[in-house]
Structures are given as C-alpha cells and as structure tokens.
C-alpha angles and dihedrals in degrees: 000000000000119000122213101211137014140189126205111202113199111213102149102105121123095231093203092154087069090069088212141133085217114084109253098244092052091065113106135246115186090000092301130101112254089235089058089052089056097046091049092048088054094052092045091051091058102259108153090181118054124178124188116204112208135177130242090249093060115055087152087070090055090049093048095043092052089047085058091054101253131126120248136217129187122232107199122189102015113238105164141293096295091052088049095053088049088056086070093050096109092051090051096047095107097037109113100171132066124312126202127199113221131180125232089212095056103075105166104062108123128224086239091061094048089048088060090053091053089045090057091059091046088052094059109280117127093201124029119189124192111228139171143184114241126192088247114026089194115162100345120128110262122236108223115202131192128235090270094057094256121136107251102179146332115237119199110231092242089056100040127109120230093261090051090048089057091062108104096200107095142183123261093191095242111122132169132195139145104292097235089050095046090052093046092049092047088055087064097045114113134194103235093134141103094274097040089234136131107251122208085208092070089072089079095059090044091053092048088049087061092049093254123144122249124185141185123233111199124223133183112270092234089059098059102045109149119212118226103141144023087264090053089048091053090048091053092048092051090050090051091049091051092051095049092048092051091049095047091054093045088054092054105270120139114225109186092195106012096186091060098053120089127200137192126226093263102039110141117195124175125220121280094028116139120218117190123204128296098020122152124202112198120195119303105031128145124181125192131220120291093010119142122218107195126211125293095016127143121205127182130165090357137130123210118193131216114305096000121141128218129189152296096223094002129145122207110189128194113306098025111140120184121195128219115300090002119149132214111179141193120326093002122139121201125184131173092345139123123224112197125221113306094001115152132210100168107178152341096017142129119211115180129164094358145129113215113193128231116291091000116149121221111199123224117280095023115149129192104217093212102156127069094184092268109039139024118235133196131248119203119198114186129229114286094009121149119216112196124228118283095014118156114210107201106205139258088051141125130214110198124232112282095009126137133215122201124243111278094013119153106211112207098155133049117274118218121230118283092007130127114235115202123177116161139109116265109252119256124200119204108194114223094007096120092051094049089047093054095046094051088050094048090049092051092048092049092051094054092048090054094055 
C-alpha cells in the first residue's frame, strides 16, 4: 500500500550535554516529552507514515516511539544526519508522496509552519528547507541562495568560508522532498567534509546539480529552538510558556501577572477566566468560563467548572472535579474527588477519594481518612450536608444529605440524612492543675541547675 506523506523523526543523538541518565529527547517541555511533540507534529501535518530513528545507546527511545504508534529504525553507528535518514529507507520504500525530516529535540515547530514546507513542494519545488534568522547565527549551517531567491546549497559552519559565515539565514535542519527523490539523492551523498559524516544538507546541492528547484521556507527563530543542554531546555520551556500566555490572553483569559503563570501542553482555559499570579497548570487541566484561579495554586489532572473558585494556595491533584460555582479555598488539597455544584471547601482541608454533594459545606481542618495502609476507600457527603471543623471522615463512610457533624467529630459510621453526628469526649476541667504542673516543673529545673 502506498502512503501519501511521511515523516522521519531523527532521535539518535547522544545528548551528552544534557548530563542526564534520561535520553535527551525524553526530557519534557510543557509537561510533554520532546519526542511526543515531534510525533504529534508529524500527525497534525498529515503524515500517515512516521518513522523514528534511534541510536543503539537509547533503547528507551525505541520503546517510547513505538508506544506512540510510530515505526522505528536503528542508526548504528551514527554517521551523520543523511545516514540517519537512510536508516529509515526500508520503512519508506512504499511512500510515493512527500517526506519531511523532523527532529525530536526541536519541540516548538507548529503544524502551520510544516504546512508551508509541504506547500512549497506542491508549488513546484523539489526540495524545501526550513530556515530562520537568529540573533546570533553562531555555528548553524548557512543557507546560500542564488540571485533569484532559490536555495543553492547548505554549508555546514565548519566547512563554510568567511563570506558564507556572514550569511544570517541559517538551517533549522527540517527538510522535505518527495520520498523517492530524497532517498535517491541521499544515495549520492558522500562524507568528504570536516567531520567525515554524511550530511542530509548535501541533498540540496545534489538536487540543484540536476537542475531541480530548492527553496527556503522561513520560520520564527523561537519556533525552531533545538535542545542540546539544560540551558537550551529552559530556553525552549520559556518560549513555550510565552506562546501559551499570549494565546490564553488572545482567547479571553485574564492573566494578572502573565510571566508568573505556567501552562502545560494541553491546558484548556475558557474565556473570562481570571488567573492570579504564581499559578501552575500541570498536564490535564480544564477550566470553565468565569472561574477564578487565585494566587499560588497548583492544578494537575483537574477540571474546574463554570464560575468555580480555586485558592489561593490550593492544590488540585489528578481526578479533582469541581462543579459549577464550587469553592476550594486556601490551603486545601483535593485528589480524585468530585465537588458538586456550589459545594464549599474553604480552608485547611484534605479531600481525597470522595464525592461531595451540591451545596455541601466542609469545615476547616476536615480530613477524609481514605488510606488504611493498603487500599484507598471512598467518602460520600450528601447534598447540603454540613461538616463541622476538624471532622475526620474515616472511609468508607457516607454522610447523608442535609446531615451535620459536630466540630472535632471522628466519623466511623454512616450518618443518616438530616441527622447530627457527635463523637467526642466530654470536656473535663481540673481546677488548679496548671499551677501545680508549672510549680513541679520549675522545682525539677532548679534542682538540676544546682547540681
């Protein structure tokens, strides 16, 4: 069966500058491994054949790529980018359409940009290269164009003349061509260069030598950031966050202090949401219209419905679901629990593995005691129930609709609807006890000091 479009994702680099036991391309940007970014980009760009090229040193990349549904190809030993693409030759044998080479350490390229690369091929080019103009061209390969604006060749920095190094238009590494032509040109690539490697970039000169057209598609520099070190990773993260903040505000979200709010790749926030300073959204968060996320809150794997309020200083862990108008206040942690419409958990409380009914009120200091050392158990609080401060709900347990628990109660049995549950020792007052206690302690202290 012939495939119309393919993507080859190069992920065989050593990544030694990361100084990490984790393979470079499995480090995350926006809460998502860089490899995942590249695979998602390939899919969104219409590739129905995706091949990830990995190295012998990184079987974890093979495992991760196959888990993402891509084919894999081994490059061993590594002999350059051209050699890496040829490692995928067998997987590309039946592809008749265009193929694009992507990089698993370049996570911020958008589908719109890749679409422009493919459009250049559809417009008559045989080879299209994604280029950009950074503030400092440094050691990037230079894109050398002719007087008519066509790409003539790509020169690696080490092999470039002084005049060529003065060129500011540089190579991102991303290149596309019809798959059969790409493989054919790579078959003619040699390794007569400073590194003794087979460069993918040489296909441009070879194509031009055949009288074929090559072009450059320009991208913003921030979009093609490659990650080779922890510093690069931080720079890519900063660029991702800037992009997300800008998009959120364009979509109608108020960010009181944008530079202090951090997003994940899949954060979804509806219009007219207010996000106060120093909020972190981990993966899997959805926020409904008119909600307010107060300062210093951390949300992950959580959904917050319309008009709900979170924080300040709140933590929503995976499985937290807040209904419309619900409130989770300061120093409250919620995990794997559902809060019904209008429910309130205002402060100093842990709610785990629980269902809290609509308009129920959970008093300060309440704890769901959900773990017995081996298993987790659920707590159910009915609609309109009132849980007094410092209540311990020992799961599994149910408090019925409209029921009350007295302050300091330890609830170990189900409470029927509209009942009052009290479980605390009656207070006893011992007159003069404190004075006698202090006198005894002072006498003991004085005796020790006299020895």
